[in-house]
C-alpha positions in Angstrom: -24.5 7.2 17.3 -21.4 8.8 18.8 -20.1 5.7 20.5 -20.3 3.5 17.4 -16.9 1.9 17.2 -17.1 1.6 13.4 -16.2 4.6 11.1 -19.1 7.1 10.8 -21.0 7.5 7.6 -23.6 10.1 8.5 -22.8 13.8 9.1 -24.9 13.8 12.3 -22.5 11.3 13.9 -19.4 13.2 12.8 -18.8 15.3 16.0 -17.2 18.7 15.7 -15.7 18.2 12.2 -17.8 20.6 10.2 -14.9 22.8 9.1 -12.8 19.8 8.1 -15.7 18.3 6.1 -16.2 21.6 4.3 -12.5 21.8 3.5 -12.5 18.2 2.2 -15.5 18.7 0.0 -13.9 21.8 -1.5 -10.7 19.9 -2.3 -12.6 17.1 -3.9 -14.1 19.6 -6.3 -10.8 21.3 -7.2 -7.8 19.0 -6.7 -6.8 15.9 -8.5 -5.3 14.2 -5.4 -6.4 14.7 -1.8 -4.8 12.9 1.1 -6.3 12.8 4.7 -3.5 12.4 7.2 -3.5 12.3 11.0 -2.7 10.0 13.8 -4.5 6.7 14.0 -8.0 6.6 15.5 -8.4 10.4 15.0 -11.3 9.9 12.5 -9.8 9.9 9.0 -12.0 7.0 7.7 -15.1 8.6 9.2 -14.3 11.9 7.6 -13.8 10.2 4.2 -17.0 8.2 4.4 -19.2 11.2 5.4 -17.7 13.3 2.6 -18.4 10.6 0.1 -22.0 10.3 1.4 -22.6 14.1 1.4 -20.9 15.2 -1.8 -22.9 15.9 -5.0 -20.1 14.2 -7.0 -20.4 10.6 -8.0 -17.8 8.3 -6.5 -16.6 4.8 -5.6 -14.8 3.9 -2.4 -12.4 1.0 -2.0 -11.2 -0.4 1.3 -7.7 -1.6 0.3 -7.2 -3.3 3.7 -10.2 -5.5 3.0 -8.8 -6.5 -0.4 -5.4 -7.2 1.3 -7.2 -9.4 3.8 -9.3 -11.3 1.3 -6.3 -11.9 -1.0 -4.3 -13.5 1.8 -1.7 -10.8 1.9 -0.8 -10.2 -1.7 -3.0 -8.0 -3.9 -3.2 -8.9 -7.5 -4.7 -7.1 -10.5 -7.8 -9.4 -10.4 -8.4 -8.6 -6.6 -8.4 -4.9 -7.2 -10.3 -5.1 -10.5 -13.2 -7.1 -9.0 -13.4 -4.8 -6.0 -13.7 -1.8 -8.4 -16.2 -3.8 -10.5 -18.4 -4.4 -7.4 -18.4 -0.7 -6.5 -19.2 0.4 -10.0 -22.1 -2.1 -10.1 -23.7 -0.3 -7.2 -23.8 2.8 -9.3 -25.6 1.3 -12.3 -29.0 2.7 -11.2 -27.6 6.0 -12.3 -28.1 6.1 -16.0 -25.2 8.4 -16.7 -22.7 5.9 -15.0 -24.2 3.0 -17.0 -23.9 5.0 -20.2 -20.2 5.9 -19.5 -19.3 2.3 -18.7 -21.1 1.0 -21.8 -18.4 2.8 -23.8 -15.6 0.7 -22.2 -14.4 -2.2 -24.4 -15.0 -5.5 -22.6 -17.9 -4.3 -20.4 -21.3 -5.8 -20.8 -24.6 -5.5 -18.9 -27.5 -7.7 -17.8 -30.1 -5.7 -15.9 -28.3 -4.0 -13.0 -25.3 -6.3 -13.1 -22.1 -5.6 -15.0 -19.5 -8.0 -16.3 -15.9 -7.0 -17.0 -13.8 -9.0 -19.4 -10.4 -8.2 -17.8 -8.6 -9.5 -20.9 -9.9 -6.3 -22.6 -10.7 -3.9 -19.8 -8.0 -1.9 -18.1 -8.3 0.5 -15.1 -7.1 3.3 -17.3 -9.8 2.7 -19.9 -12.4 2.9 -17.1 -11.0 6.1 -15.8 -10.9 7.6 -19.3 -14.7 7.1 -19.7 -15.5 8.2 -16.1 -13.6 11.4 -17.0 -16.4 12.3 -19.3 -18.8 12.5 -16.3 -20.3 16.0 -16.1 -18.9 16.5 -12.6 -15.5 15.4 -11.2 -15.6 11.7 -10.3 -14.1 10.6 -7.0 -12.0 7.4 -6.6 -11.5 7.0 -2.8 -9.0 4.5 -1.4 -9.2 3.9 2.3 -6.1 2.4 4.0 -4.1 3.1 0.8 -0.8 2.1 2.5 -1.8 -1.6 1.7 -1.1 -0.9 -1.9 2.5 -1.7 -1.1 1.3 -5.3 -1.4 -0.1 -4.8 -4.9 1.7 -6.7 -7.6 5.4 -7.4 -7.5 6.6 -3.8 -7.5 5.2 -2.5 -4.2 2.2 -0.7 -5.7 4.2 1.2 -8.4 1.6 0.5 -11.0 -1.1 2.1 -8.9 1.1 5.1 -8.3 1.7 5.3 -12.1 -2.0 5.0 -12.8 -2.7 8.0 -10.4 0.1 10.0 -11.9 -1.1 9.3 -15.4 -4.6 10.3 -14.4 -3.3 13.5 -12.8 -1.6 14.5 -16.0 -4.3 13.3 -18.5 -7.7 13.3 -16.9 -9.0 16.7 -15.7 -12.2 15.2 -14.2 -10.9 12.4 -12.0 -10.3 12.9 -8.3 -8.4 10.6 -6.0 -9.0 10.6 -2.2 -6.6 8.6 0.0 -6.4 7.9 3.6 -4.1 5.5 5.5 -1.9 4.8 8.5 0.6 7.6 8.9 4.1 6.3 8.0 2.6 3.7 5.6 0.8 6.3 3.5 3.4 9.1 3.6 6.6 6.9 3.6 5.5 4.1 1.3 2.8 5.3 -1.1 3.1 9.0 -1.5 6.9 8.8 -1.2 7.4 12.4 -0.3 11.2 12.2 -0.4 11.5 9.5 -3.1 12.4 11.1 -6.4 11.7 7.8 -8.2 8.1 7.7 -6.9 5.7 8.3 -9.8 3.8 10.8 -7.7 6.8 12.9 -6.8 6.3 16.5 -7.9 2.6 16.3 -8.3 0.5 18.7 -6.2 -1.3 16.8 -3.4 -3.7 18.6 -1.2 -3.1 17.3 2.4 -5.8 17.7 5.0 -4.3 17.1 8.4 -6.9 15.9 10.9 -5.9 16.9 14.4 -7.1 15.6 17.7 -10.0 17.3 19.5 -9.2 20.1 21.9 -9.6 19.5 25.6 -13.0 21.3 25.6 -14.2 19.4 22.5 -13.2 16.1 24.0 -15.1 16.7 27.2 -18.2 17.9 25.2 -17.9 14.7 23.0 -18.0 12.4 26.1 -20.8 14.4 27.7 -22.9 14.2 24.5 -22.1 10.5 24.0 -23.3 9.6 27.5 -26.4 11.8 27.2 -27.2 10.0 23.9 -27.1 6.8 25.9 -29.1 8.3 28.8 -26.3 7.8 31.2 -25.1 10.3 33.8 -21.4 10.3 34.4 -19.8 12.6 37.0 -18.0 15.5 35.3 -14.8 14.8 37.2 -14.6 11.3 35.7 -15.1 12.8 32.2 -12.3 15.3 32.8 -10.0 12.6 34.2 -10.7 10.5 31.1 -9.8 13.4 28.8 -6.6 14.0 30.8 -5.5 10.5 30.1 -6.9 10.0 26.6 -6.5 13.5 25.2 -8.4 14.3 22.0 -8.1 11.0 20.0 -11.6 10.1 19.0 -11.0 6.4 18.9 -9.7 6.3 22.5 -12.7 8.4 23.7 -15.2 6.1 21.9 -13.4 3.1 23.5 -13.6 4.6 26.9 -17.2 5.6 26.5 -18.2 2.1 25.4 -16.4 0.6 28.3 -17.9 3.1 30.8 -21.4 2.1 29.8 -20.7 -1.3 31.4 -17.9 -0.8 33.8 -16.7 1.6 36.5 -14.6 4.6 35.6 -11.3 3.1 36.6 -12.1 -0.2 34.9 -13.1 1.6 31.7 -9.8 3.5 31.6 -7.8 0.4 32.3 -9.6 -1.6 29.6 -9.1 1.3 27.1 -5.4 1.3 27.7 -5.2 -2.5 27.4 -7.0 -2.3 24.0 -4.8 0.5 22.8 -1.7 -1.5 23.8 -2.7 -4.4 21.6 -3.2 -2.0 18.6 0.1 -0.2 19.2 2.1 -3.4 19.4 1.4 -4.1 15.7 1.8 -0.5 14.7 5.2 -0.2 16.3 6.3 -3.4 14.6 5.3 -1.8 11.2 7.2 1.3 12.2 10.3 -0.7 13.0 10.2 -2.4 9.6 10.8 0.9 8.0 13.5 2.0 10.4 14.3 1.0 14.0 15.2 4.7 14.6 11.5 5.7 14.4 10.7 3.6 17.5 13.9 4.7 19.3 13.0 8.3 18.7 9.6 7.7 20.2 11.1 6.0 23.3 13.6 8.9 23.8 10.9 11.5 23.5 8.6 9.7 25.9 11.5 9.4 28.4 12.0 13.2 28.4 14.4 14.0 25.5 12.3 16.7 24.0 14.7 18.8 21.9 16.9 17.8 19.0 20.2 17.8 20.9 18.8 15.6 23.6 17.4 13.2 21.1 20.6 13.0 19.2 22.6 12.4 22.4 20.1 9.7 23.4 20.8 7.9 20.1 24.5 8.2 20.7 24.2 6.9 24.3 22.3 3.9 22.9 25.2 3.0 20.6 23.6 4.4 17.5 25.9 7.1 16.2 23.5 8.3 13.5 24.4 11.6 11.9 22.4 14.8 12.6 20.8 14.6 9.2 19.7 11.0 9.7 18.1 11.8 13.1 16.5 14.9 11.6 15.1 12.8 8.8 13.6 10.3 11.2 12.0 13.1 13.3 10.7 14.8 10.2 9.0 11.6 9.0 7.5 11.0 12.5 6.2 14.6 12.5 4.9 14.5 9.0 3.1 11.3 9.7 1.5 12.5 12.9 3.4 10.5 15.5 5.1 13.4 17.0 4.5 17.2 17.3 7.3 19.8 17.1 6.4 23.1 18.7 9.1 25.7 19.0 11.8 23.0 18.9 10.1 20.8 21.5 9.1 17.4 20.5 6.2 15.5 22.0 4.2 12.3 21.2 0.8 13.3 19.9 -1.0 10.3 21.2 -0.9 10.7 25.0 -1.9 7.0 25.5 1.0 5.8 23.4 3.4 8.1 25.4 2.1 6.8 28.7 2.4 3.2 27.6 6.0 3.7 26.4 7.0 5.5 29.6 5.6 2.6 31.6 7.6 0.1 29.7 4.4 -1.7 28.4 6.0 -2.7 25.1 
C-alpha cells in the first residue's frame, strides 16, 4: 500500500527505488559497514526493511529508537542485549542459526526459545559465532543515532564493537540508518579522529528525493490504488509544494483521501511543522550555527559569502572555516544541497516554513 504511513517492508510497496535496492543488496554482500543517509522522510527505513526482507543473507534488525523509548531515555547493556536476544530467537527455526548460537557460552535452548546468561554471554562472542555463517550475516540498526544514549560514554562501546568486527570478522555486515546529523555527526563521527570508526571504509548510500515526474507518478498511482480520481492540476500543485520527499507525499495523499486539496496541503504542512520543531531543537543542541545557516539560506543567502555576511550581521563573527564546517555538515547530512556554489534547503516544506517564520 503506497499510502501506508509506516515504513514499507515489501518490495511491491517500495515505489521507484529499484536501483537503490539493488545497490544496497550489493553492498551488504561486499562491505562490512553500510550506511543509508538522506533527509528525513525520504524512505531510508523502508529501503532498509525491504532489503532485509529480500536478501538471501540471514539478518537481524534492531530499532534503536524503540530501545531508547522502552528504556526511558538511557540505553543500558541489558536493554540492547535483550533486544538482540529477541531478534535472534525469531531465527531459531533456521537450524544453522541455532547450531551457531549453541556454541556460545551462556546460551541455552528450550524448544524454539533461547536463554542468554548475560554474565557469560558478550555481544562479541555472539558475533564471533555468527561469523561462521556460510553467508555474510547482517546486523541492521535503524535510527542508530540513538546509540549516543548507550552506556555512559555516548555509544563508544558500540562503535568499538563495530570497529573490532570490521577488523576481525570477515563475515559480519553492519547496516545503519538514522537521522542525518545524529548519525553522521554523533555516531559515524566523520571528522572525529578519536571515533573508533574513523578511518574504516564505510559504504554510504545517499537516498535522494523523488524527481518531479516520479513524485507526480507516485501520487497518481497512490490515488488509483485507492480508487480515487484527483485532478492532475492538484497533484502537480501538491508536488510543487512538497517536492520529492516520500513522507510528505504520503501525508498529503492520506489527508486528500478525506479532505479537499487545500485542506490536505494545510494539514500536511501543520504535521511537518510539529516534526521539524523537534528536529531543529536537536540540530541546535549540536551547534546553533546549523539552524542559523538554514535560516539565512531560506531567506535568500545562497552563496558562501552571503551566508558568512549573514552570520556577521547577526553578531556571530564566526571564521570562514567555522561557517564552512557548518555548511559541510549540513550538506553531508542532507539538510542542504550545494550545486555550483549555490546552497538550498533540500526539503522544500522546511524551507517554506522557515521563510514564513513558523518556528
